[in-house]
C-alpha positions as CSV (number, residue, x, y, z in Angstrom):
1,M,0.0,0.0,0.0
2,S,1.4,3.5,-0.9
3,A,2.0,6.2,1.6
4,V,-1.0,8.1,0.2
5,E,-3.3,5.1,0.4
6,S,-2.2,4.3,4.0
7,L,-2.9,7.7,5.4
8,S,-6.4,8.4,6.8
9,R,-8.6,11.0,5.3
10,R,-8.7,13.0,8.6
11,G,-4.9,12.8,8.7
12,F,-4.7,14.1,5.1
13,I,-6.7,17.3,5.5
14,S,-8.7,19.1,8.1
15,A,-10.4,22.4,7.9
16,S,-11.4,25.0,10.4
17,L,-12.8,28.5,10.5
18,L,-10.5,31.5,11.1
19,A,-11.4,34.1,13.6
20,G,-13.2,36.9,11.8
21,G,-14.3,34.6,9.0
22,G,-12.5,32.6,6.3
23,L,-11.3,29.0,6.1
24,L,-8.0,27.4,7.1
25,F,-7.0,24.1,5.5
26,D,-4.4,22.1,7.3
27,L,-3.1,19.8,4.6
28,R,-1.1,16.8,5.6
29,V,0.2,15.3,2.5
30,P,2.3,12.2,2.5
31,M,5.4,11.9,0.4
32,A,8.0,9.2,-0.1
33,S,11.4,10.6,-0.7
34,A,13.8,8.9,-3.1
35,A,16.5,9.6,-0.5
36,E,14.6,8.3,2.5
37,T,13.3,4.8,3.3
38,Q,10.5,5.9,5.5
39,P,7.5,7.9,4.3
40,V,7.3,11.4,5.7
41,I,4.4,13.8,6.1
42,L,4.3,17.2,4.4
43,S,2.0,19.9,5.9
44,A,1.1,23.1,4.1
45,F,-1.5,25.7,5.0
46,I,-4.2,27.4,2.8
47,R,-6.0,30.3,4.3
48,I,-9.1,31.6,2.5
49,L,-9.9,35.0,3.8
50,P,-13.3,36.7,4.0
51,D,-12.6,38.8,0.9
52,N,-11.8,35.6,-1.1
53,R,-8.0,36.2,-1.1
54,V,-5.9,33.1,-0.5
55,I,-2.7,32.9,1.5
56,I,-0.6,29.8,0.8
57,G,2.2,28.8,3.1
58,A,5.5,28.0,1.5
59,K,7.3,25.4,3.6
60,N,10.7,25.0,2.0
61,A,13.7,27.3,2.3
62,E,14.1,29.7,-0.6
63,V,17.7,29.6,-1.9
64,G,17.0,31.1,-5.3
65,Q,15.8,27.8,-6.7
66,G,12.2,29.1,-6.9
67,A,10.5,26.7,-4.4
68,K,8.8,29.5,-2.5
69,T,6.9,30.3,-5.8
70,M,6.7,26.8,-7.3
71,L,5.1,24.9,-4.4
72,P,2.3,27.4,-4.0
73,M,1.7,27.3,-7.8
74,L,1.0,23.6,-7.5
75,I,-1.6,24.1,-4.7
76,A,-3.2,27.1,-6.4
77,E,-3.6,25.2,-9.7
78,E,-5.5,22.4,-8.1
79,L,-7.4,24.7,-5.7
80,D,-8.5,26.5,-8.9
81,V,-7.9,30.0,-7.8
82,D,-6.3,32.9,-9.9
83,W,-2.7,33.6,-9.1
84,A,-3.7,37.2,-8.6
85,Q,-5.7,36.1,-5.6
86,V,-2.7,34.4,-4.0
87,S,-0.3,35.7,-1.3
88,I,2.6,33.6,-0.1
89,E,3.9,33.4,3.4
90,Q,7.1,31.6,4.5
91,T,6.4,29.0,7.2
92,H,8.8,28.3,10.0
93,A,10.8,25.1,10.2
94,D,9.1,22.2,12.0
95,Q,9.2,18.7,10.7
96,A,6.5,17.6,13.1
97,I,4.1,20.0,11.4
98,F,5.4,20.4,7.9
99,G,7.3,17.2,7.2
100,G,10.7,17.4,5.4
101,Q,11.8,20.9,4.6
102,T,15.3,20.3,3.3
103,A,16.3,22.3,0.1
104,G,19.0,20.3,-1.7
105,G,19.7,17.7,-4.3
106,S,17.0,19.0,-6.8
107,R,14.5,16.8,-4.9
108,T,11.7,19.2,-4.2
109,T,10.0,18.9,-7.5
110,P,10.0,15.1,-7.8
111,R,9.0,14.7,-4.2
112,E,6.2,17.1,-4.2
113,W,4.7,17.1,-7.7
114,L,1.8,14.9,-6.9
115,P,1.3,15.2,-3.2
116,T,1.2,19.0,-3.2
117,R,-1.2,19.1,-6.1
118,R,-3.4,16.6,-4.2
119,A,-3.4,19.1,-1.3
120,G,-5.0,21.8,-3.4
121,A,-7.4,19.3,-5.0
122,A,-8.5,18.1,-1.6
123,A,-9.3,21.6,-0.4
124,R,-11.2,22.3,-3.7
125,A,-13.2,19.0,-3.3
126,M,-14.4,20.1,0.2
127,L,-15.5,23.5,-1.1
128,V,-17.4,21.8,-4.0
129,A,-19.0,19.4,-1.6
130,A,-20.2,22.3,0.6
131,A,-21.8,24.0,-2.4
132,A,-23.4,20.8,-3.7
133,A,-25.0,20.2,-0.3
134,Q,-26.3,23.8,-0.1
135,W,-27.7,23.7,-3.7
136,K,-28.8,20.0,-3.4
137,V,-27.0,18.9,-6.5
138,A,-24.4,16.3,-7.3
139,P,-20.8,17.6,-6.7
140,E,-19.6,16.3,-10.1
141,T,-22.1,18.7,-11.9
142,L,-20.3,21.7,-10.5
143,K,-17.4,23.7,-11.9
144,T,-14.7,25.7,-10.1
145,G,-12.5,28.6,-11.2
146,S,-11.1,31.9,-9.9
147,G,-11.9,30.9,-6.3
148,K,-15.6,30.3,-7.0
149,V,-17.9,27.3,-7.3
150,T,-20.5,27.5,-10.1
151,D,-23.6,25.5,-11.0
152,P,-23.8,25.6,-14.8
153,A,-27.4,24.4,-14.8
154,S,-28.7,27.2,-12.7
155,G,-26.0,29.8,-13.1
156,R,-25.6,30.1,-9.3
157,T,-22.1,31.0,-8.1
158,M,-20.5,31.2,-4.6
159,T,-17.1,32.3,-3.7
160,Y,-14.8,30.0,-1.6
161,A,-15.0,32.5,1.2
162,A,-18.8,32.3,1.2
163,L,-18.6,28.5,1.5
164,A,-16.1,28.6,4.4
165,E,-18.4,27.7,7.3
166,A,-20.0,24.8,5.4
167,A,-16.7,23.5,4.1
168,A,-15.3,23.3,7.6
169,R,-18.0,20.7,8.4
170,I,-17.2,18.5,5.4
171,T,-15.5,15.1,5.9
172,P,-12.1,15.3,4.2
173,P,-11.9,13.3,1.0
174,D,-9.9,10.1,0.5
175,P,-6.7,11.1,-1.3
176,A,-7.1,8.1,-3.7
177,S,-10.5,9.5,-4.9
178,L,-9.1,12.8,-6.0
179,T,-8.9,13.5,-9.7
180,L,-6.1,16.0,-10.6
181,K,-6.3,18.3,-13.6
182,E,-5.1,17.2,-17.0
183,P,-2.2,19.3,-18.2
184,S,-4.4,20.8,-20.9
185,A,-6.5,22.4,-18.2
186,F,-3.5,24.0,-16.4
187,R,-3.8,27.8,-16.0
188,I,-0.9,28.4,-13.5
189,I,1.4,25.4,-14.0
190,G,3.4,25.9,-17.1
191,K,3.1,29.7,-17.1
192,S,6.1,31.9,-16.3
193,I,5.6,33.5,-12.9
194,V,8.2,35.8,-11.5
195,G,9.5,34.8,-8.0
196,V,7.3,36.2,-5.3
197,D,10.3,37.9,-3.6
198,T,11.6,39.5,-6.7
199,P,10.0,42.9,-6.3
200,A,11.3,43.2,-2.7
201,I,14.8,42.1,-3.8
202,V,14.9,44.7,-6.6
203,A,13.8,47.3,-4.1
204,G,16.5,46.3,-1.7
205,K,14.2,45.3,1.1
206,P,15.5,43.2,3.9
207,L,14.8,39.6,3.3
208,Y,18.0,37.8,4.0
209,G,19.6,36.5,7.1
210,I,22.3,39.2,6.8
211,D,19.6,41.9,6.9
212,F,17.8,40.5,10.0
213,K,17.7,42.6,13.2
214,L,16.1,42.4,16.6
215,P,15.8,45.1,19.3
216,G,18.8,45.0,21.7
217,M,20.7,42.7,19.5
218,L,24.5,42.2,19.9
219,Y,26.7,41.3,16.9
220,A,29.2,38.5,17.1
221,V,32.4,37.6,15.3
222,L,34.1,34.3,15.9
223,E,37.8,33.6,15.6
224,T,38.9,30.0,15.1
225,C,42.2,28.3,14.3
226,P,43.3,28.9,10.6
227,A,44.3,25.3,10.4
228,Y,41.1,23.2,10.7
229,G,40.8,21.4,14.0
230,G,43.4,23.4,16.0
231,T,42.7,24.0,19.6
232,L,42.8,27.1,21.8
233,K,45.8,27.5,24.1
234,S,45.6,31.1,25.2
235,A,44.3,34.5,24.2
236,N,44.5,38.2,25.3
237,L,40.9,38.4,26.3
238,E,41.1,41.4,28.6
239,A,42.8,43.5,25.9
240,V,39.9,42.8,23.5
241,R,37.3,43.5,26.2
242,A,38.7,47.0,26.4
243,Q,38.0,47.8,22.8
244,P,35.2,50.3,22.0
245,G,31.7,48.9,21.9
246,V,32.7,45.4,23.1
247,R,30.2,43.9,25.6
248,H,31.4,40.4,25.9
249,V,34.5,38.3,24.9
250,L,33.8,34.5,25.3
251,T,36.0,31.5,24.9
252,I,34.2,28.7,23.0
253,K,35.0,25.1,23.7
254,G,34.5,23.0,20.6
255,D,33.7,19.3,20.1
256,G,36.3,18.9,17.3
257,Q,33.6,18.5,14.7
258,A,33.4,20.9,11.7
259,E,29.7,20.3,11.5
260,S,29.2,21.8,14.9
261,L,32.0,23.6,16.7
262,F,35.8,24.1,16.9
263,D,37.5,26.0,19.7
264,G,37.3,29.7,19.3
265,V,37.0,33.2,20.7
266,A,33.7,35.1,20.3
267,I,33.5,38.9,20.4
268,L,30.1,40.5,21.0
269,S,29.7,44.2,20.4
270,E,27.1,46.8,19.8
271,S,27.7,46.8,16.0
272,W,29.3,44.2,13.7
273,W,31.9,46.8,12.6
274,S,33.0,47.4,16.2
275,A,33.1,43.6,16.8
276,N,35.2,43.0,13.8
277,K,37.5,45.9,14.6
278,A,38.1,44.6,18.1
279,R,39.0,41.3,16.5
280,E,42.1,43.0,15.1
281,A,43.4,43.3,18.7
282,L,42.9,39.6,19.4
283,K,46.0,37.6,19.8
284,V,45.5,33.9,20.0
285,E,47.9,31.0,20.5
286,W,46.7,27.8,18.8
287,D,47.8,24.2,19.1
288,D,47.7,23.1,15.4
289,T,50.6,20.6,15.5
290,A,48.4,17.8,14.2
291,Q,47.1,19.9,11.3
292,R,50.2,21.5,10.0
293,G,51.3,18.5,7.8
294,F,48.4,18.9,5.4
295,S,49.1,20.8,2.2
296,T,48.1,21.0,-1.5
297,D,51.6,20.1,-2.6
298,D,51.6,17.0,-0.5
299,Y,48.2,15.8,-1.7
300,E,49.4,16.1,-5.3
301,R,52.6,14.2,-4.5
302,Q,50.7,11.5,-2.8
303,A,48.1,11.3,-5.6
304,R,50.8,10.8,-8.3
305,T,52.2,7.9,-6.4
306,R,48.9,6.3,-5.4
307,R,47.4,6.6,-8.9
308,T,49.9,4.2,-10.4
309,A,50.0,1.8,-7.4
310,K,47.5,-0.8,-6.3
311,A,44.1,0.7,-5.4
312,D,42.7,0.5,-1.9
313,A,39.4,-1.0,-3.0
314,D,37.1,-1.7,-5.9
315,I,34.0,0.4,-6.4
316,V,32.8,-1.9,-9.1
317,R,34.4,-4.7,-11.2
318,T,32.5,-6.4,-14.1
319,G,33.7,-8.8,-16.8
320,D,37.4,-9.6,-17.5
321,V,39.0,-6.2,-17.6
322,D,42.6,-7.5,-17.9
323,A,41.7,-9.8,-20.8
324,A,39.8,-7.0,-22.6
325,F,42.8,-4.7,-22.4
326,G,45.1,-7.5,-23.5
327,S,43.1,-8.1,-26.7
328,A,42.4,-4.4,-27.5
329,A,43.2,-2.9,-30.8
330,K,43.9,0.4,-29.1
331,V,44.4,1.5,-25.5
332,V,43.8,5.1,-24.5
333,K,45.4,6.4,-21.3
334,A,45.1,9.8,-19.6
335,D,45.3,11.3,-16.1
336,Y,42.8,14.0,-15.0
337,S,42.4,16.1,-11.8
338,Y,40.4,18.9,-10.2
339,P,40.9,21.0,-7.1
340,F,39.1,21.7,-3.9
341,L,36.5,24.4,-4.4
342,A,34.7,26.7,-2.0
343,H,31.0,27.5,-2.2
344,A,31.7,31.2,-2.2
345,T,28.1,32.2,-1.5
346,L,27.5,35.9,-2.0
347,E,25.8,36.1,1.4
348,P,28.4,35.0,4.1
349,Q,27.2,32.5,6.7
350,N,25.1,34.1,9.4
351,C,22.5,33.3,12.0
352,T,20.6,35.1,14.8
353,A,19.7,33.5,18.1
354,L,17.9,34.3,21.3
355,F,18.4,31.9,24.3
356,K,15.8,32.4,27.0
357,D,14.2,30.3,29.8
358,G,16.0,27.1,28.7
359,A,14.9,27.4,25.0
360,I,16.4,28.9,21.9
361,E,14.9,30.6,18.9
362,L,16.9,31.0,15.7
363,W,16.5,33.0,12.6
364,A,18.5,31.0,10.1
365,P,19.2,30.9,6.4
366,T,19.5,27.1,6.4
367,Q,18.9,24.5,3.7
368,N,18.6,21.7,6.2
369,P,16.7,22.9,9.3
370,E,16.1,19.6,11.1
371,S,19.8,18.6,11.0
372,G,20.5,22.1,12.5
373,R,17.9,21.6,15.2
374,A,19.4,18.3,16.3
375,S,22.9,19.7,16.3
376,V,21.8,22.8,18.4
377,A,19.9,20.7,20.8
378,K,22.9,18.4,21.3
379,A,25.3,21.4,21.8
380,L,23.0,23.0,24.4
381,N,21.9,19.8,26.0
382,I,18.2,20.6,25.5
383,S,15.4,18.8,23.8
384,P,14.8,19.5,20.1
385,E,11.4,20.7,21.0
386,K,13.0,23.7,22.7
387,V,14.7,24.8,19.4
388,R,12.5,27.0,17.2
389,I,13.9,27.8,13.7
390,N,12.6,30.6,11.5
391,F,13.5,30.5,7.9
392,L,15.1,33.6,6.3
393,R,15.7,33.9,2.6
394,I,19.2,32.5,1.6
395,G,21.6,34.5,-0.4
396,G,23.2,31.6,-2.0
397,G,23.5,28.0,-0.8
398,F,24.8,25.6,-3.4
399,G,24.9,22.9,-0.7
400,R,26.9,25.0,1.9
401,R,23.9,25.6,4.0
402,L,23.0,21.9,4.2
403,L,25.6,21.9,7.0
404,N,24.7,24.1,10.0
405,D,27.9,24.9,11.9
406,Y,27.0,28.6,12.0
407,M,23.7,27.7,13.8
408,V,25.5,25.7,16.4
409,Q,28.1,28.4,16.9
410,V,25.6,31.3,17.5
411,A,23.5,29.0,19.7
412,V,26.5,28.3,22.0
413,I,27.4,32.0,22.1
414,A,23.8,33.1,22.8
415,A,23.4,30.6,25.6
416,Q,26.2,32.4,27.4
417,V,24.3,35.7,27.3
418,P,20.6,34.6,27.9
419,G,17.9,37.0,27.1
420,I,20.0,39.0,24.6
421,P,19.7,38.4,20.9
422,V,22.9,37.6,19.2
423,K,23.7,37.7,15.5
424,L,26.8,35.9,14.2
425,L,28.0,37.1,10.8
426,Y,31.1,35.7,9.1
427,T,33.6,37.9,7.2
428,R,34.3,37.0,3.6
429,Q,37.5,35.5,4.8
430,D,35.7,33.4,7.5
431,D,33.2,32.2,4.9
432,M,35.8,31.1,2.4
433,R,38.2,29.5,4.8
434,R,35.6,27.8,7.1
435,D,33.8,26.1,4.2
436,F,32.9,22.5,3.6
437,F,34.9,22.2,0.4
438,R,34.2,20.3,-2.8
439,P,36.9,17.7,-2.5
440,A,39.7,17.5,-5.0
441,G,40.3,14.3,-7.0
442,W,42.7,12.5,-9.3
443,H,41.7,10.0,-12.0
444,G,44.0,7.5,-13.8
445,F,42.0,6.4,-16.9
446,R,42.4,3.6,-19.4
447,A,40.0,2.6,-22.2
448,A,40.2,-0.4,-24.6
449,I,38.9,-0.1,-28.1
450,G,38.1,-3.1,-30.3
451,K,39.0,-3.6,-34.0
452,D,35.5,-2.3,-34.9
453,G,36.1,0.9,-32.9
454,A,33.7,-0.1,-30.1
455,L,34.6,0.7,-26.5
456,T,35.2,-2.7,-24.9
457,A,36.7,-1.9,-21.4
458,F,37.0,1.1,-19.1
459,H,39.2,1.6,-16.0
460,D,39.4,4.5,-13.6
461,H,41.6,4.5,-10.6
462,F,40.1,7.3,-8.5
463,V,42.3,8.9,-5.8
464,T,40.0,10.7,-3.4
465,F,39.9,11.6,0.3
466,G,38.6,9.3,3.0
467,Q,38.9,8.1,6.5
468,G,38.5,4.6,8.0
469,G,38.2,3.0,4.6
470,R,35.3,5.2,3.4
471,P,35.3,8.3,1.2
472,L,34.6,11.6,2.8
473,R,31.3,13.4,2.2
474,A,31.0,14.3,-1.5
475,A,34.3,12.4,-2.3
476,E,32.4,9.3,-3.5
477,M,32.1,7.8,-7.0
478,P,29.0,5.7,-7.6
479,A,29.3,2.2,-8.9
480,T,26.9,3.2,-11.7
481,E,29.2,5.9,-13.1
482,L,28.9,5.7,-16.9
483,P,30.0,3.7,-18.9
484,A,29.4,1.1,-16.2
485,G,26.4,-0.9,-17.1
486,L,26.8,-0.2,-20.9
487,I,29.9,-2.2,-21.7
488,P,30.9,-5.6,-20.3
489,N,34.3,-4.9,-18.8
490,V,34.5,-2.1,-16.3
491,L,36.8,-1.5,-13.3
492,L,36.2,1.6,-11.1
493,E,38.5,1.5,-8.1
494,Q,39.6,4.0,-5.4
495,S,42.4,5.0,-3.1
496,M,42.1,7.5,-0.3
497,L,44.2,10.3,1.2
498,A,43.8,11.9,4.5
499,T,42.9,15.6,5.0
500,N,41.9,17.9,7.8
501,L,39.7,20.0,5.5
502,P,36.0,19.4,5.9
503,T,34.3,18.4,2.7
504,G,30.7,19.0,1.6
505,W,28.2,19.0,-1.2
506,L,28.6,21.7,-3.9
507,R,25.9,22.2,-6.5
508,A,25.6,18.9,-8.4
509,P,27.8,17.1,-5.8
510,G,30.1,14.5,-7.3
511,S,28.7,15.1,-10.7
512,N,30.3,18.6,-11.0
513,A,33.7,16.9,-11.0
514,L,33.0,13.4,-12.4
515,A,31.3,14.8,-15.5
516,F,34.4,16.8,-16.4
517,V,36.9,13.9,-16.1
518,T,34.7,11.1,-17.7
519,Q,33.3,13.1,-20.6
520,A,36.6,14.8,-21.5
521,F,38.3,11.4,-21.4
522,L,35.6,9.8,-23.5
523,D,36.1,12.6,-26.0
524,E,39.7,11.3,-26.3
525,V,38.4,7.7,-26.6
526,A,35.9,8.7,-29.3
527,E,38.7,10.4,-31.4
528,A,40.9,7.3,-31.1
529,A,38.0,5.2,-32.2
530,G,37.4,7.4,-35.3
531,R,34.2,8.9,-33.9
532,D,33.0,12.1,-32.3
533,L,31.7,12.1,-28.7
534,P,28.0,12.4,-29.6
535,T,28.3,9.4,-31.9
536,L,30.1,7.3,-29.2
537,M,27.5,8.2,-26.6
538,L,24.6,7.3,-29.0
539,E,26.3,4.0,-29.7
540,L,26.5,3.3,-26.0
541,F,22.8,4.2,-25.6
542,A,21.7,2.4,-28.8
543,K,19.8,-0.3,-26.9
544,P,16.6,0.9,-25.3
545,Q,17.1,-0.1,-21.6
546,E,16.7,1.0,-18.0
547,L,19.8,0.7,-16.0
548,S,19.3,0.2,-12.3
549,R,21.1,2.7,-10.0
550,G,20.1,1.2,-6.7
551,S,17.0,0.5,-4.8
552,N,16.3,4.1,-3.8
553,A,17.3,5.8,-7.1
554,P,15.4,6.0,-10.4
555,A,16.7,4.0,-13.3
556,F,18.8,5.5,-16.1
557,I,16.8,5.3,-19.3
558,T,18.9,5.3,-22.4
559,T,16.2,6.6,-24.8
560,R,15.9,9.8,-22.7
561,A,19.7,10.2,-23.0
562,R,19.5,9.8,-26.8
563,G,16.7,12.3,-27.0
564,V,18.7,15.2,-25.5
565,I,21.9,14.3,-27.3
566,E,20.0,14.4,-30.7
567,K,18.3,17.6,-29.7
568,V,21.3,19.6,-28.8
569,C,23.3,18.4,-31.8
570,A,20.4,19.8,-34.0
571,M,20.2,23.0,-31.9
572,A,24.0,23.7,-32.2
573,D,24.4,22.5,-35.8
574,W,26.9,20.0,-34.6
575,A,27.3,18.5,-38.1
576,G,28.5,21.9,-39.4
577,R,31.1,22.5,-36.8
578,K,34.0,21.9,-39.1
579,S,33.2,25.1,-41.0
580,L,34.2,27.2,-38.0
581,R,37.2,29.5,-38.6
582,K,40.6,28.6,-37.2
583,G,40.9,29.2,-33.5
584,S,37.3,28.3,-32.9
585,G,35.8,25.0,-31.9
586,K,32.7,23.3,-30.6
587,G,32.7,20.7,-27.8
588,F,29.9,18.4,-26.6
589,A,29.2,16.6,-23.4
590,F,26.3,14.6,-21.8
591,Y,25.6,13.8,-18.2
592,F,22.8,12.3,-16.1
593,S,22.6,14.1,-12.7
594,H,19.9,14.4,-10.1
595,M,17.3,12.7,-12.3
596,G,17.9,15.1,-15.1
597,Y,19.3,14.2,-18.6
598,F,21.4,17.1,-20.1
599,A,23.4,17.4,-23.2
600,E,25.3,20.6,-24.0
601,V,27.4,22.0,-26.9
602,L,29.7,24.9,-26.4
603,E,31.4,27.1,-28.9
604,V,34.8,28.7,-27.9
605,V,37.1,31.1,-29.7
606,I,40.7,31.7,-28.6
607,E,41.4,35.4,-28.2
608,D,44.7,36.7,-27.0
609,G,45.8,33.3,-26.1
610,A,42.8,32.6,-23.8
611,P,39.5,30.8,-24.4
612,K,36.4,32.9,-24.7
613,V,33.0,31.1,-24.7
614,K,30.7,32.5,-27.3
615,T,27.6,30.3,-27.1
616,V,26.2,27.4,-25.2
617,W,23.4,25.2,-26.3
618,V,21.6,23.2,-23.7
619,A,19.0,20.4,-24.2
620,G,17.4,18.9,-21.0
621,D,14.9,16.3,-20.1
622,V,13.3,16.7,-16.7
623,G,10.1,15.0,-17.5
624,S,6.6,15.9,-18.7
625,Q,6.1,19.3,-17.3
626,I,8.1,22.5,-16.9
627,I,6.3,24.0,-13.9
628,N,7.5,27.6,-14.1
629,P,9.3,28.2,-17.4
630,I,11.0,31.5,-16.5
631,N,12.5,30.0,-13.4
632,A,13.5,26.8,-15.3
633,L,15.4,29.0,-17.8
634,H,17.1,30.9,-15.0
635,Q,18.1,27.7,-13.2
636,V,19.7,26.2,-16.4
637,Q,21.4,29.5,-17.2
638,G,22.7,29.9,-13.7
639,S,24.0,26.4,-13.7
640,V,26.0,27.0,-17.0
641,I,27.4,30.2,-15.6
642,E,28.5,28.6,-12.4
643,G,30.1,25.7,-14.2
644,L,32.0,28.1,-16.5
645,G,33.2,30.0,-13.5
646,Q,34.6,26.8,-11.9
647,A,36.5,26.1,-15.0
648,L,37.6,29.5,-16.3
649,A,37.6,32.1,-13.5
650,G,40.5,30.6,-11.6
651,Q,38.7,28.9,-8.8
652,K,41.0,26.6,-6.7
653,I,41.4,26.2,-3.0
654,T,44.9,25.6,-1.9
655,Q,46.3,24.7,1.6
656,V,49.6,25.3,3.4
657,K,50.3,24.0,6.8
658,G,46.7,22.9,7.3
659,A,45.2,26.3,6.5
660,V,43.3,27.5,3.4
661,E,45.2,30.3,1.5
662,Q,42.3,31.9,-0.3
663,G,40.1,34.5,1.5
664,N,38.2,36.5,-1.0
665,F,37.0,36.8,-4.5
666,D,40.4,38.2,-5.7
667,T,41.9,34.7,-5.2
668,H,38.8,32.6,-5.7
669,P,36.9,34.6,-8.4
670,L,33.4,34.2,-9.7
671,Q,32.3,34.3,-13.3
672,R,31.6,37.9,-14.4
673,I,28.9,39.3,-16.6
674,A,31.4,40.3,-19.4
675,E,32.5,36.7,-19.7
676,T,29.0,35.2,-19.8
677,P,28.0,33.8,-23.2
678,T,24.7,33.5,-25.0
679,I,22.9,30.5,-23.6
680,H,20.2,28.7,-25.6
681,V,17.9,26.3,-23.6
682,E,15.3,23.8,-24.9
683,F,13.5,21.1,-23.0
684,V,12.7,17.6,-24.4
685,K,9.4,16.6,-22.8
686,T,8.9,12.9,-22.0
687,D,6.2,10.9,-20.3
688,Y,7.9,10.9,-16.9
689,S,7.0,12.8,-13.7
690,P,8.8,16.2,-13.4
691,T,12.2,16.4,-11.7
692,G,14.3,19.2,-10.4
693,L,16.5,21.8,-12.2
694,G,18.8,23.2,-9.5
695,E,21.7,21.0,-10.5
696,P,21.7,18.8,-13.6
697,A,22.5,21.4,-16.1
698,L,25.8,22.2,-14.5
699,P,28.0,19.1,-15.0
700,P,28.1,18.8,-18.8
701,V,29.2,22.4,-19.4
702,I,32.7,21.9,-18.1
703,P,33.7,18.9,-20.3
704,A,32.0,20.6,-23.2
705,L,34.3,23.5,-22.7
706,A,37.4,21.3,-22.4
707,N,36.4,19.5,-25.6
708,A,35.7,22.7,-27.4
709,I,39.2,24.0,-26.5
710,Y,40.7,20.8,-27.9
711,A,38.7,21.3,-31.1
712,A,40.0,24.9,-31.4
713,T,43.6,24.3,-30.4
714,G,44.5,20.7,-30.3
715,K,45.4,21.0,-26.6
716,R,43.7,18.6,-24.2
717,I,42.5,20.1,-20.9
718,R,43.0,17.5,-18.2
719,S,43.0,19.6,-15.0
720,L,41.1,22.5,-13.6
721,P,41.0,25.5,-13.4
722,I,41.8,26.2,-17.1
723,V,44.7,28.8,-17.4
724,P,46.1,30.3,-20.6
725,E,49.4,28.3,-20.1
726,M,47.5,25.1,-20.8
727,I,46.8,26.4,-24.3
728,S,50.0,28.2,-25.2
729,A,52.3,25.4,-23.8
């Protein structure tokens, strides 16, 4: 029995009258997450006011991905109201009421496409039932639209607000009995709707955590050891307490975990400026003996040695790899690598907290509130029920705010000054150096090609970071990494290095790096086989099949991959690429990430010895429906721009004596407007439920760029970031 079928009608939806009139629907919608084994309950709220306006609660954090607009669109569509009637309010974070509220992994759309629509449909059914009872007609004879119920036979009409009292007495419907709209009847879904916060953002109104203020609030800065994991030995606390505006200087005892708290010194002052100025007077002695041995140079030395040695463990081994290489007509070999990266969110990490009467309230720009709640409760030794989390709009997440160290830090600080609100705000240097970094990686590739030019074997020795025989967070490679499952002989294996750097999920985690190395190397393989990369990929996907990716993951469907490859090649006139002038080239790449199928072609021209991207063509398949086209376009364009920045802008985190060197955008730059190309986006619609768009368009752009540079110059790009010396050498 499905989660929807097993939930009682009363548990699914209840209705009650609002004080002063109007109707409140408390919608409890079950959802099974692909990433979770147990069903969870999602709660949203619909308020129908006496003037027939509708307020819809948005339960997920808004990170710029559009969920605050998209989820209410689904409810409003099935409720059958006009979008002009709708106002949206951000809910607070509470899993017991709202179910899962994590914003990450492009999971919101696939998780909520049907359940959230059923929420709106259930509320509409109760209103229709109320009108049918009053008019003594069958509910199925009535029509709805614009927040009204109409009887076509008599011409009678009642607003939803007028039906509120009667609807509150209706028995909630069985979710299985609900009939959702056909796509042809959509009036909101599929229409471009500007983000609900956009007018306020353009006007510069305070929406973000960095803007938030409370009366009597103190501002905090936190100094920790530059080398991750170092401990506090001593500090000149009295000298700092004497600085202007300073109210408190506190020592913070950490638990040694990056996800919660390292040792530090917190300075609380009347303004953030005075707190940060007082920090300049702070002199701290750290014990970082255990951390000082970690450096970028040492990682690279170790990786070169490990890549050619016996691997620590297999990820997957199929067929007879040794025999396939022994009988190959050609063997292609290449080594690839990529660096640590910072998330570099425009809004530095921040959080505001008020500890009072043994409980704490937080105002947090978090992507993962329940994890933060658990961490705060543990740090303060209080029950999770005594932690209230209020969502604030997030000025860039990209996975950084899935980890809630800043919440724990401000909670521990606030607990030492009960009754006084405290706002912790990182400097840009804090933010860049206290990140959970996208891990670096090194790949030693081999591919075997048969006499007919077919790919017969594939080998990747992946040198990554790990501890206790397991890769660190975001340092994994799945056993299903293509071409595994498509050819008979595959060996993916790994070796692990130690690091003191915390690692974390960066937009399209894993995929943002693995796409580069696999698709750029396969471009080399295709050339050796007398093909281009689209042809090689189409050959690999020639057989219509569904490849299993594990019990909790959707299958990979080869026909969907073929669809986007063929589409983008037509969009970009791939067949005519050889007519490009000297110094120009087109490159192609395909990748499947976060349930999305994306193929991209990029045109580059070499100007003054450096690559300049002129145009990017993107074809994506995220299922049967694009819910909000303008937001979908922006998500894809943003993904392409971010991927180009990772490759071209010079992004690379380096480490000396355990500490990160980069501290601002001068040494870890972002892609700029002047370097942004024309980006053409088209979607291939298929008969599958819609999936998310926050991540899957990013991975292919980097290998497409590398392959385009090769087409233009004959120089292979096998490491990131791309610098002019790679082309001129």
